[in-house]
All heavy atoms as TSV, in Angstrom:
chain	resi	resn	atom	element	x	y	z
A	1	MET	N	N	87.735	112.355	109.908
A	1	MET	CA	C	88.471	111.107	110.057
A	1	MET	C	C	87.798	110.342	111.189
A	1	MET	O	O	87.600	110.863	112.273
A	1	MET	CB	C	89.930	111.401	110.362
A	1	MET	CG	C	90.682	110.123	110.669
A	1	MET	SD	S	92.366	110.336	111.249
A	1	MET	CE	C	93.103	111.188	109.904
A	2	LEU	N	N	87.514	109.103	110.932
A	2	LEU	CA	C	87.003	108.205	111.958
A	2	LEU	C	C	88.186	107.620	112.728
A	2	LEU	O	O	89.156	107.133	112.125
A	2	LEU	CB	C	86.223	107.069	111.307
A	2	LEU	CG	C	85.766	105.929	112.219
A	2	LEU	CD1	C	84.756	106.435	113.245
A	2	LEU	CD2	C	85.169	104.792	111.395
A	3	VAL	N	N	88.167	107.686	114.033
A	3	VAL	CA	C	89.238	107.150	114.869
A	3	VAL	C	C	88.662	105.977	115.687
A	3	VAL	O	O	87.639	106.168	116.382
A	3	VAL	CB	C	89.814	108.228	115.801
A	3	VAL	CG1	C	90.915	107.653	116.703
A	3	VAL	CG2	C	90.358	109.395	114.979
A	4	LEU	N	N	89.267	104.843	115.587
A	4	LEU	CA	C	88.825	103.644	116.302
A	4	LEU	C	C	89.923	103.095	117.150
A	4	LEU	O	O	91.107	103.229	116.823
A	4	LEU	CB	C	88.386	102.536	115.317
A	4	LEU	CG	C	87.272	102.891	114.368
A	4	LEU	CD1	C	87.147	101.779	113.309
A	4	LEU	CD2	C	85.997	103.070	115.107
A	5	THR	N	N	89.563	102.446	118.244
A	5	THR	CA	C	90.535	101.742	119.075
A	5	THR	C	C	90.301	100.263	118.885
A	5	THR	O	O	89.170	99.779	118.978
A	5	THR	CB	C	90.346	102.107	120.562
A	5	THR	OG1	O	90.508	103.518	120.692
A	5	THR	CG2	C	91.353	101.414	121.423
A	6	ARG	N	N	91.364	99.521	118.605
A	6	ARG	CA	C	91.250	98.081	118.381
A	6	ARG	C	C	92.344	97.444	119.180
A	6	ARG	O	O	93.432	97.969	119.332
A	6	ARG	CB	C	91.468	97.714	116.885
A	6	ARG	CG	C	90.487	98.313	115.899
A	6	ARG	CD	C	89.156	97.624	115.814
A	6	ARG	NE	N	88.368	97.891	116.965
A	6	ARG	CZ	C	87.393	97.090	117.425
A	6	ARG	NH1	N	87.056	96.007	116.796
A	6	ARG	NH2	N	86.709	97.431	118.472
A	7	LYS	N	N	92.100	96.238	119.633
A	7	LYS	CA	C	93.100	95.428	120.335
A	7	LYS	C	C	93.679	94.393	119.373
A	7	LYS	O	O	93.113	94.192	118.272
A	7	LYS	CB	C	92.461	94.703	121.538
A	7	LYS	CG	C	91.988	95.662	122.603
A	7	LYS	CD	C	91.341	94.903	123.734
A	7	LYS	CE	C	90.812	95.866	124.811
A	7	LYS	NZ	N	90.093	95.168	125.867
A	8	VAL	N	N	94.771	93.776	119.760
A	8	VAL	CA	C	95.376	92.750	118.929
A	8	VAL	C	C	94.332	91.685	118.595
A	8	VAL	O	O	93.585	91.260	119.450
A	8	VAL	CB	C	96.606	92.137	119.600
A	8	VAL	CG1	C	97.171	90.979	118.812
A	8	VAL	CG2	C	97.700	93.213	119.799
A	9	GLU	N	N	94.307	91.336	117.310
A	9	GLU	CA	C	93.399	90.338	116.715
A	9	GLU	C	C	91.981	90.843	116.522
A	9	GLU	O	O	91.127	90.095	116.088
A	9	GLU	CB	C	93.440	89.008	117.485
A	9	GLU	CG	C	94.839	88.385	117.434
A	9	GLU	CD	C	94.849	86.898	117.816
A	9	GLU	OE1	O	93.774	86.286	117.799
A	9	GLU	OE2	O	95.936	86.405	118.077
A	10	GLU	N	N	91.723	92.116	116.831
A	10	GLU	CA	C	90.447	92.693	116.516
A	10	GLU	C	C	90.486	93.300	115.108
A	10	GLU	O	O	91.571	93.700	114.639
A	10	GLU	CB	C	90.035	93.781	117.530
A	10	GLU	CG	C	89.677	93.189	118.882
A	10	GLU	CD	C	89.197	94.222	119.872
A	10	GLU	OE1	O	89.513	95.431	119.695
A	10	GLU	OE2	O	88.511	93.845	120.796
A	11	SER	N	N	89.376	93.364	114.436
A	11	SER	CA	C	89.316	93.795	113.049
A	11	SER	C	C	88.335	94.917	112.873
A	11	SER	O	O	87.533	95.231	113.755
A	11	SER	CB	C	88.829	92.626	112.141
A	11	SER	OG	O	89.689	91.558	112.233
A	12	LEU	N	N	88.418	95.518	111.708
A	12	LEU	CA	C	87.385	96.418	111.231
A	12	LEU	C	C	87.129	96.103	109.783
A	12	LEU	O	O	87.999	95.621	109.082
A	12	LEU	CB	C	87.758	97.890	111.447
A	12	LEU	CG	C	88.970	98.421	110.751
A	12	LEU	CD1	C	88.567	99.157	109.479
A	12	LEU	CD2	C	89.701	99.380	111.656
A	13	LEU	N	N	85.924	96.351	109.341
A	13	LEU	CA	C	85.531	96.059	107.963
A	13	LEU	C	C	85.370	97.350	107.196
A	13	LEU	O	O	84.768	98.279	107.714
A	13	LEU	CB	C	84.206	95.252	107.913
A	13	LEU	CG	C	84.308	93.860	108.521
A	13	LEU	CD1	C	82.881	93.263	108.585
A	13	LEU	CD2	C	85.193	92.973	107.694
A	14	LEU	N	N	85.888	97.360	105.964
A	14	LEU	CA	C	85.704	98.479	105.052
A	14	LEU	C	C	84.831	97.936	103.930
A	14	LEU	O	O	85.292	97.107	103.138
A	14	LEU	CB	C	87.026	98.981	104.528
A	14	LEU	CG	C	88.056	99.407	105.585
A	14	LEU	CD1	C	89.393	99.738	104.942
A	14	LEU	CD2	C	87.546	100.562	106.385
A	15	GLY	N	N	83.600	98.368	103.893
A	15	GLY	CA	C	82.663	97.778	102.935
A	15	GLY	C	C	82.399	96.348	103.371
A	15	GLY	O	O	82.478	95.983	104.565
A	16	SER	N	N	82.091	95.512	102.427
A	16	SER	CA	C	81.800	94.117	102.749
A	16	SER	C	C	82.936	93.158	102.398
A	16	SER	O	O	82.868	91.991	102.737
A	16	SER	CB	C	80.508	93.670	102.031
A	16	SER	OG	O	80.731	93.752	100.604
A	17	GLU	N	N	83.997	93.654	101.747
A	17	GLU	CA	C	85.038	92.767	101.259
A	17	GLU	C	C	86.405	93.017	101.830
A	17	GLU	O	O	87.337	92.275	101.554
A	17	GLU	CB	C	85.135	92.851	99.728
A	17	GLU	CG	C	83.892	92.409	99.013
A	17	GLU	CD	C	84.063	92.437	97.524
A	17	GLU	OE1	O	84.729	93.345	97.009
A	17	GLU	OE2	O	83.533	91.555	96.865
A	18	ILE	N	N	86.623	94.053	102.599
A	18	ILE	CA	C	87.963	94.396	103.094
A	18	ILE	C	C	87.951	94.336	104.616
A	18	ILE	O	O	87.160	95.019	105.281
A	18	ILE	CB	C	88.393	95.813	102.627
A	18	ILE	CG1	C	88.377	95.849	101.093
A	18	ILE	CG2	C	89.771	96.136	103.152
A	18	ILE	CD1	C	88.589	97.228	100.522
A	19	ARG	N	N	88.840	93.511	105.172
A	19	ARG	CA	C	88.996	93.404	106.596
A	19	ARG	C	C	90.397	93.769	106.979
A	19	ARG	O	O	91.369	93.262	106.433
A	19	ARG	CB	C	88.709	91.950	107.023
A	19	ARG	CG	C	88.875	91.723	108.534
A	19	ARG	CD	C	88.643	90.262	108.944
A	19	ARG	NE	N	87.276	89.871	108.639
A	19	ARG	CZ	C	86.255	89.914	109.521
A	19	ARG	NH1	N	86.467	90.333	110.728
A	19	ARG	NH2	N	85.067	89.522	109.156
A	20	VAL	N	N	90.506	94.679	107.952
A	20	VAL	CA	C	91.825	95.094	108.478
A	20	VAL	C	C	91.907	94.589	109.914
A	20	VAL	O	O	91.031	94.873	110.724
A	20	VAL	CB	C	92.000	96.637	108.451
A	20	VAL	CG1	C	93.341	97.058	109.012
A	20	VAL	CG2	C	91.814	97.159	107.018
A	21	THR	N	N	92.951	93.802	110.212
A	21	THR	CA	C	93.111	93.206	111.535
A	21	THR	C	C	94.424	93.673	112.163
A	21	THR	O	O	95.455	93.713	111.496
A	21	THR	CB	C	93.148	91.650	111.408
A	21	THR	OG1	O	91.964	91.238	110.721
A	21	THR	CG2	C	93.235	91.002	112.746
A	22	VAL	N	N	94.373	94.012	113.454
A	22	VAL	CA	C	95.555	94.380	114.175
A	22	VAL	C	C	96.275	93.063	114.547
A	22	VAL	O	O	95.698	92.223	115.233
A	22	VAL	CB	C	95.229	95.166	115.467
A	22	VAL	CG1	C	96.478	95.436	116.275
A	22	VAL	CG2	C	94.486	96.450	115.128
A	23	LEU	N	N	97.458	92.889	114.020
A	23	LEU	CA	C	98.237	91.665	114.265
A	23	LEU	C	C	99.137	91.791	115.494
A	23	LEU	O	O	99.432	90.785	116.166
A	23	LEU	CB	C	99.045	91.296	113.049
A	23	LEU	CG	C	98.249	91.056	111.772
A	23	LEU	CD1	C	99.188	90.803	110.593
A	23	LEU	CD2	C	97.254	89.946	111.946
A	24	GLY	N	N	99.605	92.995	115.751
A	24	GLY	CA	C	100.498	93.179	116.893
A	24	GLY	C	C	100.867	94.612	117.084
A	24	GLY	O	O	100.751	95.443	116.181
A	25	VAL	N	N	101.312	94.931	118.296
A	25	VAL	CA	C	101.763	96.282	118.637
A	25	VAL	C	C	103.074	96.142	119.385
A	25	VAL	O	O	103.157	95.413	120.365
A	25	VAL	CB	C	100.719	97.038	119.517
A	25	VAL	CG1	C	101.232	98.416	119.867
A	25	VAL	CG2	C	99.362	97.089	118.824
A	26	THR	N	N	104.101	96.800	118.879
A	26	THR	CA	C	105.439	96.810	119.512
A	26	THR	C	C	105.901	98.247	119.592
A	26	THR	O	O	106.194	98.855	118.547
A	26	THR	CB	C	106.437	95.962	118.724
A	26	THR	OG1	O	105.900	94.653	118.538
A	26	THR	CG2	C	107.766	95.878	119.428
A	27	GLY	N	N	105.960	98.798	120.790
A	27	GLY	CA	C	106.386	100.209	120.923
A	27	GLY	C	C	105.419	101.100	120.192
A	27	GLY	O	O	104.220	101.069	120.428
A	28	ASP	N	N	105.962	101.896	119.267
A	28	ASP	CA	C	105.116	102.795	118.499
A	28	ASP	C	C	104.733	102.268	117.112
A	28	ASP	O	O	104.273	102.980	116.251
A	28	ASP	CB	C	105.816	104.165	118.327
A	28	ASP	CG	C	107.097	104.075	117.532
A	28	ASP	OD1	O	107.601	102.954	117.325
A	28	ASP	OD2	O	107.598	105.132	117.139
A	29	LYS	N	N	104.928	100.941	116.912
A	29	LYS	CA	C	104.611	100.347	115.612
A	29	LYS	C	C	103.421	99.373	115.756
A	29	LYS	O	O	103.325	98.615	116.702
A	29	LYS	CB	C	105.828	99.582	115.076
A	29	LYS	CG	C	106.952	100.520	114.743
A	29	LYS	CD	C	108.060	99.787	114.070
A	29	LYS	CE	C	109.168	100.777	113.776
A	29	LYS	NZ	N	110.218	100.181	112.984
A	30	VAL	N	N	102.546	99.444	114.773
A	30	VAL	CA	C	101.382	98.553	114.746
A	30	VAL	C	C	101.475	97.715	113.465
A	30	VAL	O	O	101.696	98.212	112.377
A	30	VAL	CB	C	100.071	99.392	114.707
A	30	VAL	CG1	C	98.870	98.504	114.607
A	30	VAL	CG2	C	99.995	100.304	115.910
A	31	ARG	N	N	101.321	96.424	113.602
A	31	ARG	CA	C	101.296	95.517	112.445
A	31	ARG	C	C	99.851	95.255	112.103
A	31	ARG	O	O	99.047	94.843	112.957
A	31	ARG	CB	C	101.992	94.188	112.748
A	31	ARG	CG	C	103.508	94.367	112.933
A	31	ARG	CD	C	104.234	93.039	113.110
A	31	ARG	NE	N	104.098	92.276	111.882
A	31	ARG	CZ	C	103.836	90.982	111.808
A	31	ARG	NH1	N	103.658	90.272	112.936
A	31	ARG	NH2	N	103.743	90.358	110.695
A	32	LEU	N	N	99.503	95.542	110.846
A	32	LEU	CA	C	98.128	95.361	110.359
A	32	LEU	C	C	98.128	94.279	109.263
A	32	LEU	O	O	99.041	94.210	108.464
A	32	LEU	CB	C	97.574	96.660	109.761
A	32	LEU	CG	C	97.514	97.869	110.700
A	32	LEU	CD1	C	97.119	99.077	109.890
A	32	LEU	CD2	C	96.524	97.604	111.814
A	33	GLY	N	N	97.063	93.517	109.265
A	33	GLY	CA	C	96.826	92.564	108.166
A	33	GLY	C	C	95.622	93.065	107.410
A	33	GLY	O	O	94.626	93.472	108.012
A	34	VAL	N	N	95.718	93.019	106.068
A	34	VAL	CA	C	94.632	93.472	105.230
A	34	VAL	C	C	94.195	92.310	104.373
A	34	VAL	O	O	94.993	91.733	103.617
A	34	VAL	CB	C	95.042	94.681	104.346
A	34	VAL	CG1	C	93.883	95.123	103.467
A	34	VAL	CG2	C	95.560	95.814	105.179
A	35	ASP	N	N	92.938	91.937	104.499
A	35	ASP	CA	C	92.342	90.883	103.695
A	35	ASP	C	C	91.381	91.569	102.700
A	35	ASP	O	O	90.359	92.139	103.133
A	35	ASP	CB	C	91.612	89.894	104.572
A	35	ASP	CG	C	91.073	88.696	103.812
A	35	ASP	OD1	O	91.530	88.452	102.699
A	35	ASP	OD2	O	90.176	88.019	104.381
A	36	ALA	N	N	91.763	91.552	101.436
A	36	ALA	CA	C	90.961	92.265	100.415
A	36	ALA	C	C	91.091	91.503	99.113
A	36	ALA	O	O	92.040	90.763	98.863
A	36	ALA	CB	C	91.495	93.684	100.244
A	37	PRO	N	N	90.120	91.697	98.211
A	37	PRO	CA	C	90.239	91.076	96.877
A	37	PRO	C	C	91.472	91.589	96.155
A	37	PRO	O	O	91.952	92.686	96.411
A	37	PRO	CB	C	88.973	91.561	96.153
A	37	PRO	CG	C	88.049	91.994	97.219
A	37	PRO	CD	C	88.905	92.460	98.357
A	38	ARG	N	N	92.043	90.752	95.292
A	38	ARG	CA	C	93.244	91.141	94.569
A	38	ARG	C	C	93.056	92.356	93.705
A	38	ARG	O	O	93.979	93.016	93.338
A	38	ARG	CB	C	93.762	89.964	93.713
A	38	ARG	CG	C	94.326	88.860	94.546
A	38	ARG	CD	C	95.134	87.902	93.659
A	38	ARG	NE	N	95.722	86.846	94.420
A	38	ARG	CZ	C	96.919	86.908	94.990
A	38	ARG	NH1	N	97.608	87.988	94.896
A	38	ARG	NH2	N	97.391	85.875	95.662
A	39	THR	N	N	91.814	92.635	93.331
A	39	THR	CA	C	91.541	93.793	92.466
A	39	THR	C	C	91.629	95.111	93.222
A	39	THR	O	O	91.648	96.168	92.609
A	39	THR	CB	C	90.135	93.670	91.858
A	39	THR	OG1	O	89.177	93.519	92.936
A	39	THR	CG2	C	90.051	92.470	90.940
A	40	VAL	N	N	91.702	95.067	94.562
A	40	VAL	CA	C	91.790	96.285	95.361
A	40	VAL	C	C	93.273	96.697	95.457
A	40	VAL	O	O	94.100	95.912	95.905
A	40	VAL	CB	C	91.203	96.072	96.750
A	40	VAL	CG1	C	91.433	97.285	97.657
A	40	VAL	CG2	C	89.717	95.744	96.689
A	41	LYS	N	N	93.568	97.910	95.062
A	41	LYS	CA	C	94.912	98.447	95.151
A	41	LYS	C	C	95.135	98.947	96.560
A	41	LYS	O	O	94.354	99.748	97.091
A	41	LYS	CB	C	95.109	99.589	94.140
A	41	LYS	CG	C	96.527	100.079	94.080
A	41	LYS	CD	C	96.665	101.254	93.158
A	41	LYS	CE	C	96.547	100.808	91.709
A	41	LYS	NZ	N	96.904	101.890	90.757
A	42	ILE	N	N	96.206	98.493	97.218
A	42	ILE	CA	C	96.532	98.920	98.575
A	42	ILE	C	C	97.864	99.614	98.532
A	42	ILE	O	O	98.860	99.032	98.123
A	42	ILE	CB	C	96.569	97.712	99.542
A	42	ILE	CG1	C	95.189	97.026	99.558
A	42	ILE	CG2	C	96.981	98.164	100.929
A	42	ILE	CD1	C	95.162	95.718	100.325
A	43	LEU	N	N	97.910	100.878	98.940
A	43	LEU	CA	C	99.106	101.668	98.881
A	43	LEU	C	C	99.382	102.242	100.282
A	43	LEU	O	O	98.465	102.572	101.019
A	43	LEU	CB	C	98.955	102.823	97.922
A	43	LEU	CG	C	98.606	102.504	96.488
A	43	LEU	CD1	C	98.260	103.751	95.707
A	43	LEU	CD2	C	99.741	101.749	95.826
A	44	ARG	N	N	100.680	102.378	100.608
A	44	ARG	CA	C	101.046	103.066	101.856
A	44	ARG	C	C	100.962	104.567	101.575
A	44	ARG	O	O	101.409	105.051	100.542
A	44	ARG	CB	C	102.457	102.692	102.257
A	44	ARG	CG	C	102.613	101.227	102.640
A	44	ARG	CD	C	103.997	100.882	103.085
A	44	ARG	NE	N	104.925	101.302	102.035
A	44	ARG	CZ	C	106.240	101.444	102.240
A	44	ARG	NH1	N	106.761	101.198	103.437
A	44	ARG	NH2	N	107.041	101.795	101.259
A	45	GLY	N	N	100.392	105.284	102.529
A	45	GLY	CA	C	100.189	106.718	102.330
A	45	GLY	C	C	101.446	107.500	102.062
A	45	GLY	O	O	101.498	108.344	101.183
A	46	GLU	N	N	102.519	107.206	102.829
A	46	GLU	CA	C	103.767	107.954	102.633
A	46	GLU	C	C	104.411	107.681	101.282
A	46	GLU	O	O	105.025	108.543	100.677
A	46	GLU	CB	C	104.761	107.674	103.768
A	46	GLU	CG	C	105.341	106.282	103.813
A	46	GLU	CD	C	104.443	105.232	104.509
A	46	GLU	OE1	O	103.322	105.564	104.864
A	46	GLU	OE2	O	104.926	104.117	104.649
A	47	THR	N	N	104.243	106.466	100.731
A	47	THR	CA	C	104.777	106.143	99.414
A	47	THR	C	C	103.999	106.924	98.345
A	47	THR	O	O	104.619	107.490	97.415
A	47	THR	CB	C	104.666	104.637	99.149
A	47	THR	OG1	O	105.364	103.945	100.210
A	47	THR	CG2	C	105.247	104.261	97.822
A	48	LEU	N	N	102.701	106.974	98.488
A	48	LEU	CA	C	101.863	107.726	97.524
A	48	LEU	C	C	102.241	109.201	97.565
A	48	LEU	O	O	102.359	109.847	96.521
A	48	LEU	CB	C	100.389	107.515	97.856
A	48	LEU	CG	C	99.400	108.156	96.906
A	48	LEU	CD1	C	99.594	107.687	95.456
A	48	LEU	CD2	C	97.998	107.878	97.359
A	49	ASP	N	N	102.428	109.761	98.760
A	49	ASP	CA	C	102.799	111.162	98.883
A	49	ASP	C	C	104.141	111.463	98.223
A	49	ASP	O	O	104.291	112.465	97.540
A	49	ASP	CB	C	102.872	111.559	100.378
A	49	ASP	CG	C	101.498	111.551	101.051
A	49	ASP	OD1	O	100.475	111.556	100.343
A	49	ASP	OD2	O	101.467	111.509	102.298
A	50	GLN	N	N	105.124	110.562	98.400
A	50	GLN	CA	C	106.438	110.740	97.775
A	50	GLN	C	C	106.330	110.685	96.253
A	50	GLN	O	O	106.920	111.500	95.550
A	50	GLN	CB	C	107.414	109.648	98.251
A	50	GLN	CG	C	107.837	109.797	99.683
A	50	GLN	CD	C	108.653	108.595	100.180
A	50	GLN	OE1	O	108.814	107.614	99.454
A	50	GLN	NE2	N	109.146	108.696	101.377
A	51	THR	N	N	105.534	109.758	95.738
A	51	THR	CA	C	105.346	109.649	94.287
A	51	THR	C	C	104.691	110.893	93.733
A	51	THR	O	O	105.124	111.412	92.670
A	51	THR	CB	C	104.513	108.407	93.951
A	51	THR	OG1	O	105.143	107.247	94.470
A	51	THR	CG2	C	104.306	108.256	92.446
A	52	ARG	N	N	103.689	111.385	94.428
A	52	ARG	CA	C	103.016	112.639	93.946
A	52	ARG	C	C	104.012	113.802	93.924
A	52	ARG	O	O	104.021	114.603	92.990
A	52	ARG	CB	C	101.841	112.955	94.853
A	52	ARG	CG	C	100.643	112.076	94.611
A	52	ARG	CD	C	99.489	112.453	95.529
A	52	ARG	NE	N	98.341	111.634	95.243
A	52	ARG	CZ	C	97.397	111.364	96.113
A	52	ARG	NH1	N	97.427	111.927	97.326
A	52	ARG	NH2	N	96.369	110.594	95.798
A	53	GLU	N	N	104.848	113.911	94.958
A	53	GLU	CA	C	105.819	114.998	94.998
A	53	GLU	C	C	106.857	114.853	93.883
A	53	GLU	O	O	107.196	115.846	93.238
A	53	GLU	CB	C	106.512	115.020	96.371
A	53	GLU	CG	C	107.599	116.053	96.495
A	53	GLU	CD	C	107.154	117.503	96.325
A	53	GLU	OE1	O	105.910	117.734	96.391
A	53	GLU	OE2	O	107.997	118.369	96.123
A	54	GLN	N	N	107.332	113.651	93.638
A	54	GLN	CA	C	108.283	113.438	92.550
A	54	GLN	C	C	107.668	113.779	91.192
A	54	GLN	O	O	108.314	114.368	90.343
A	54	GLN	CB	C	108.777	111.995	92.555
A	54	GLN	CG	C	109.702	111.673	93.706
A	54	GLN	CD	C	110.053	110.171	93.786
A	54	GLN	OE1	O	109.474	109.352	93.122
A	54	GLN	NE2	N	110.972	109.881	94.681
A	55	ASN	N	N	106.391	113.398	91.007
A	55	ASN	CA	C	105.719	113.744	89.763
A	55	ASN	C	C	105.566	115.241	89.622
A	55	ASN	O	O	105.720	115.797	88.514
A	55	ASN	CB	C	104.360	113.051	89.720
A	55	ASN	CG	C	104.456	111.568	89.496
A	55	ASN	OD1	O	105.493	111.064	89.083
A	55	ASN	ND2	N	103.402	110.839	89.786
A	56	ARG	N	N	105.256	115.931	90.717
A	56	ARG	CA	C	105.107	117.377	90.673
A	56	ARG	C	C	106.415	118.059	90.288
A	56	ARG	O	O	106.478	118.914	89.432
A	56	ARG	CB	C	104.644	117.919	92.040
A	56	ARG	CG	C	104.321	119.417	92.011
A	56	ARG	CD	C	104.157	119.973	93.415
A	56	ARG	NE	N	105.390	119.924	94.159
A	56	ARG	CZ	C	106.435	120.718	94.012
A	56	ARG	NH1	N	106.415	121.623	93.059
A	56	ARG	NH2	N	107.525	120.621	94.732
A	57	VAL	N	N	107.518	117.573	90.900
A	57	VAL	CA	C	108.830	118.149	90.606
A	57	VAL	C	C	109.198	117.882	89.150
A	57	VAL	O	O	109.668	118.783	88.443
A	57	VAL	CB	C	109.906	117.560	91.541
A	57	VAL	CG1	C	111.308	117.918	91.082
A	57	VAL	CG2	C	109.681	118.056	92.976
A	58	SER	N	N	108.932	116.696	88.665
A	58	SER	CA	C	109.238	116.346	87.264
A	58	SER	C	C	108.441	117.197	86.290
A	58	SER	O	O	108.954	117.654	85.289
A	58	SER	CB	C	108.944	114.872	86.998
A	58	SER	OG	O	109.805	114.068	87.734
A	59	ALA	N	N	107.165	117.415	86.623
A	59	ALA	CA	C	106.300	118.190	85.730
A	59	ALA	C	C	106.674	119.655	85.678
A	59	ALA	O	O	106.446	120.316	84.687
A	59	ALA	CB	C	104.854	118.051	86.167
A	60	THR	N	N	107.259	120.182	86.778
A	60	THR	CA	C	107.576	121.593	86.812
A	60	THR	C	C	109.051	121.885	86.538
A	60	THR	O	O	109.465	123.045	86.562
A	60	THR	CB	C	107.203	122.208	88.174
A	60	THR	OG1	O	107.912	121.504	89.197
A	60	THR	CG2	C	105.721	122.117	88.430
A	61	SER	N	N	109.855	120.816	86.299
A	61	SER	CA	C	111.274	121.038	86.049
A	61	SER	C	C	111.461	121.719	84.699
A	61	SER	O	O	110.623	121.600	83.805
A	61	SER	CB	C	112.058	119.740	86.097
A	61	SER	OG	O	111.693	118.927	85.014
A	62	GLY	N	N	112.580	122.415	84.536
A	62	GLY	CA	C	112.829	123.164	83.321
A	62	GLY	C	C	112.970	122.287	82.105
A	62	GLY	O	O	112.624	122.672	80.988
A	63	MET	N	N	113.506	121.100	82.252
A	63	MET	CA	C	113.758	120.224	81.117
A	63	MET	C	C	113.000	118.925	81.309
A	63	MET	O	O	113.350	118.104	82.129
A	63	MET	CB	C	115.255	119.969	81.028
A	63	MET	CG	C	115.741	119.423	79.716
A	63	MET	SD	S	115.471	120.627	78.422
A	63	MET	CE	C	117.050	120.706	77.718
A	64	ASN	N	N	111.917	118.730	80.558
A	64	ASN	CA	C	111.168	117.478	80.707
A	64	ASN	C	C	111.584	116.511	79.586
A	64	ASN	O	O	112.345	116.816	78.721
A	64	ASN	CB	C	109.665	117.763	80.740
A	64	ASN	CG	C	109.165	118.419	79.469
A	64	ASN	OD1	O	109.732	118.233	78.397
A	64	ASN	ND2	N	108.100	119.202	79.592
A	65	LEU	N	N	111.024	115.353	79.623
A	65	LEU	CA	C	111.392	114.299	78.699
A	65	LEU	C	C	111.135	114.671	77.248
A	65	LEU	O	O	111.967	114.427	76.373
A	65	LEU	CB	C	110.653	112.965	79.043
A	65	LEU	CG	C	110.991	111.775	78.189
A	65	LEU	CD1	C	112.473	111.482	78.216
A	65	LEU	CD2	C	110.191	110.555	78.598
A	66	SER	N	N	110.001	115.271	76.985
A	66	SER	CA	C	109.697	115.625	75.582
A	66	SER	C	C	110.725	116.669	75.059
A	66	SER	O	O	111.124	116.597	73.885
A	66	SER	CB	C	108.263	116.144	75.430
A	66	SER	OG	O	108.096	117.336	76.168
A	67	ALA	N	N	111.147	117.583	75.921
A	67	ALA	CA	C	112.122	118.565	75.520
A	67	ALA	C	C	113.450	117.859	75.225
A	67	ALA	O	O	114.155	118.194	74.250
A	67	ALA	CB	C	112.279	119.633	76.573
A	68	LEU	N	N	113.825	116.924	76.068
A	68	LEU	CA	C	115.077	116.179	75.833
A	68	LEU	C	C	115.022	115.415	74.524
A	68	LEU	O	O	116.007	115.396	73.762
A	68	LEU	CB	C	115.335	115.195	76.987
A	68	LEU	CG	C	115.729	115.830	78.337
A	68	LEU	CD1	C	115.748	114.755	79.414
A	68	LEU	CD2	C	117.104	116.478	78.209
A	69	LEU	N	N	113.877	114.785	74.212
A	69	LEU	CA	C	113.735	114.039	72.955
A	69	LEU	C	C	113.816	114.976	71.756
A	69	LEU	O	O	114.433	114.670	70.757
A	69	LEU	CB	C	112.423	113.268	72.963
A	69	LEU	CG	C	112.367	112.109	73.948
A	69	LEU	CD1	C	110.967	111.507	73.991
A	69	LEU	CD2	C	113.385	111.048	73.603
A	70	LYS	N	N	113.175	116.165	71.846
A	70	LYS	CA	C	113.223	117.130	70.752
A	70	LYS	C	C	114.674	117.591	70.536
A	70	LYS	O	O	115.128	117.719	69.396
A	70	LYS	CB	C	112.331	118.334	71.061
A	70	LYS	CG	C	110.860	118.035	70.901
A	70	LYS	CD	C	110.025	119.268	71.257
A	70	LYS	CE	C	108.566	118.919	71.258
A	70	LYS	NZ	N	107.732	120.070	71.656
A	71	ASN	N	N	115.388	117.887	71.606
A	71	ASN	CA	C	116.784	118.290	71.497
A	71	ASN	C	C	117.647	117.195	70.863
A	71	ASN	O	O	118.506	117.455	70.028
A	71	ASN	CB	C	117.319	118.670	72.853
A	71	ASN	CG	C	116.770	119.962	73.364
A	71	ASN	OD1	O	116.199	120.763	72.621
A	71	ASN	ND2	N	116.917	120.191	74.666
A	72	ALA	N	N	117.406	115.951	71.269
A	72	ALA	CA	C	118.155	114.822	70.683
A	72	ALA	C	C	117.866	114.696	69.211
A	72	ALA	O	O	118.769	114.469	68.391
A	72	ALA	CB	C	117.823	113.546	71.433
A	73	ALA	N	N	116.595	114.852	68.830
A	73	ALA	CA	C	116.230	114.759	67.414
A	73	ALA	C	C	116.855	115.890	66.624
A	73	ALA	O	O	117.348	115.659	65.510
A	73	ALA	CB	C	114.706	114.783	67.254
A	74	ALA	N	N	116.917	117.073	67.157
A	74	ALA	CA	C	117.552	118.224	66.479
A	74	ALA	C	C	119.046	117.989	66.313
A	74	ALA	O	O	119.578	118.312	65.242
A	74	ALA	CB	C	117.269	119.492	67.276
A	75	GLU	N	N	119.672	117.397	67.294
A	75	GLU	CA	C	121.099	117.110	67.189
A	75	GLU	C	C	121.360	116.062	66.118
A	75	GLU	O	O	122.320	116.168	65.362
A	75	GLU	CB	C	121.631	116.618	68.529
A	75	GLU	CG	C	121.724	117.713	69.602
A	75	GLU	CD	C	122.696	118.803	69.235
A	75	GLU	OE1	O	123.796	118.505	68.673
A	75	GLU	OE2	O	122.371	119.975	69.515
A	76	ASP	N	N	120.491	115.066	66.023
A	76	ASP	CA	C	120.615	114.039	64.985
A	76	ASP	C	C	120.453	114.638	63.599
A	76	ASP	O	O	121.153	114.220	62.684
A	76	ASP	CB	C	119.572	112.915	65.193
A	76	ASP	CG	C	119.948	112.004	66.365
A	76	ASP	OD1	O	121.082	112.060	66.810
A	76	ASP	OD2	O	119.065	111.249	66.823
A	77	GLU	N	N	119.561	115.577	63.435
A	77	GLU	CA	C	119.349	116.211	62.121
A	77	GLU	C	C	120.558	117.028	61.702
A	77	GLU	O	O	120.866	117.144	60.523
A	77	GLU	CB	C	118.116	117.121	62.155
A	77	GLU	CG	C	116.824	116.308	62.209
A	77	GLU	CD	C	115.598	117.232	62.302
A	77	GLU	OE1	O	115.726	118.469	62.166
A	77	GLU	OE2	O	114.508	116.687	62.513
A	78	LYS	N	N	121.323	117.578	62.664
A	78	LYS	CA	C	122.497	118.375	62.339
A	78	LYS	C	C	123.622	117.506	61.790
A	78	LYS	O	O	124.466	117.955	61.072
A	78	LYS	CB	C	122.997	119.106	63.597
A	78	LYS	CG	C	122.099	120.249	63.999
A	78	LYS	CD	C	122.655	120.919	65.249
A	78	LYS	CE	C	121.741	122.009	65.745
A	78	LYS	NZ	N	122.270	122.626	67.021
A	79	LYS	N	N	123.630	116.239	62.156
A	79	LYS	CA	C	124.726	115.310	61.761
A	79	LYS	C	C	124.592	114.846	60.366
A	79	LYS	O	O	124.009	114.792	59.510
A	79	LYS	CB	C	124.772	114.102	62.677
A	79	LYS	CG	C	125.191	114.463	64.074
A	79	LYS	CD	C	125.197	113.254	64.967
A	79	LYS	CE	C	125.541	113.648	66.374
A	79	LYS	NZ	N	125.529	112.535	67.260
């Protein structure tokens, strides 16, 4: 991991098209501005981690969506 120190209004470049600027620091919070092409997907790390965990739990749960649909279809055939 590269660790950099930046002051307010200082930037760093990621490649040639993405600029990250420190907008402000208040206590333990840092406000960042990201200037990037609209085609670049920008995600917060903690949100991505939560989504991955939810997907893992869903994939390993005893009853997944396809099983629920099969059960529903079987119930419909009984009627």
